[in-house]
C-alpha positions in Angstrom: 8.3 -7.9 4.3 5.2 -8.0 2.1 4.6 -11.7 2.9 4.7 -10.9 6.6 2.2 -8.1 6.1 -0.1 -10.4 4.1 0.2 -13.1 6.8 -0.8 -10.6 9.5 -3.6 -9.3 7.3 -5.0 -12.8 6.8 -4.7 -13.6 10.6 -6.5 -10.4 11.5 -9.5 -11.0 9.1 -9.7 -14.8 9.5 -9.6 -14.6 13.3 -7.8 -17.9 13.9 -8.1 -17.9 17.7 -11.7 -16.6 17.7 -10.6 -13.8 19.9 -12.8 -10.9 18.8 -14.4 -9.3 21.9 -13.1 -12.0 24.3 -10.9 -11.2 27.3 -7.6 -12.9 27.4 -8.1 -13.9 31.1 -11.7 -14.1 32.5 -12.1 -13.0 36.1 -15.0 -12.3 38.4 -15.6 -8.6 39.4 -14.4 -7.9 43.0 -14.1 -4.8 45.1 -14.7 -1.6 43.2 -16.2 -3.2 40.1 -19.8 -3.7 39.0 -21.2 -6.9 37.6 -19.8 -8.2 34.3 -21.4 -9.6 31.2 -20.0 -13.1 30.7 -20.9 -15.9 28.4 -22.0 -19.2 29.9 -18.9 -20.8 28.5 -16.8 -18.6 30.7 -18.5 -19.8 33.9 -18.8 -23.6 33.3 -17.3 -26.3 31.1 -20.6 -28.0 30.3 -22.7 -24.8 29.9 -24.9 -26.3 27.2 -25.9 -29.3 29.4 -26.7 -27.0 32.3 -28.8 -24.7 30.1 -30.7 -27.6 28.6 -31.5 -28.9 32.1 -32.7 -25.5 33.3 -35.0 -25.1 30.2 -36.4 -28.6 30.5 -35.2 -30.0 27.2 -35.9 -33.8 27.1 -38.3 -33.9 30.1 -41.2 -35.0 27.9 -39.2 -38.0 26.5 -40.8 -41.0 28.3 -38.8 -43.6 26.4 -35.2 -42.6 27.2 -34.7 -40.8 30.5 -31.9 -38.3 30.7 -28.9 -39.0 32.9 -28.5 -36.5 35.8 -26.2 -33.7 34.9 -23.3 -32.7 37.2 -22.4 -29.0 36.7 -18.7 -28.5 36.0 -18.1 -25.0 37.2 -14.8 -23.1 36.4 -12.9 -21.7 39.4 -12.5 -18.1 38.4 -10.4 -15.7 40.5 -11.7 -12.2 41.5 -10.2 -9.0 40.3 -10.1 -6.4 43.1 -9.2 -2.8 42.5 -8.4 -2.3 46.2 -7.8 -4.5 49.2 -10.7 -4.3 51.7 -10.2 -4.1 55.4 -11.6 -6.7 57.8 -14.9 -5.8 59.4 -15.1 -6.6 63.1 -18.5 -7.3 64.7 -19.1 -7.6 68.4 -19.5 -11.2 69.4 -23.1 -11.2 70.7 -24.6 -8.7 68.2 -27.2 -6.8 70.3 -29.4 -4.1 68.8 -30.7 -1.7 71.4 -34.0 0.1 70.7 -34.4 3.8 71.1 -30.8 4.8 70.2 -31.9 6.6 67.0 -34.1 9.6 67.5 -36.3 9.0 64.4 -36.7 5.3 64.6 -38.4 3.7 67.5 
């Protein structure tokens, strides 16, 4: 029993899975949620390459040109708190003037 306690104590403080402050399943905010704070590694598999390209690292190297970078985005599902209904719009959307008393 004491060995099991010591093993859990060691796992808690050594953080073997590097899980402090990380969600077990990353999802994009959907209906009813505001924007989330995510790391670049949650959004793409090659986040360092994309960030280096955006910041312009290696652009002044005239000897060896960098290869073009293809972003490898992760397909994240959305988390919706409620199901939204379908919005129907009239086929030819016509806005008639003068239908609001304050706006002409």
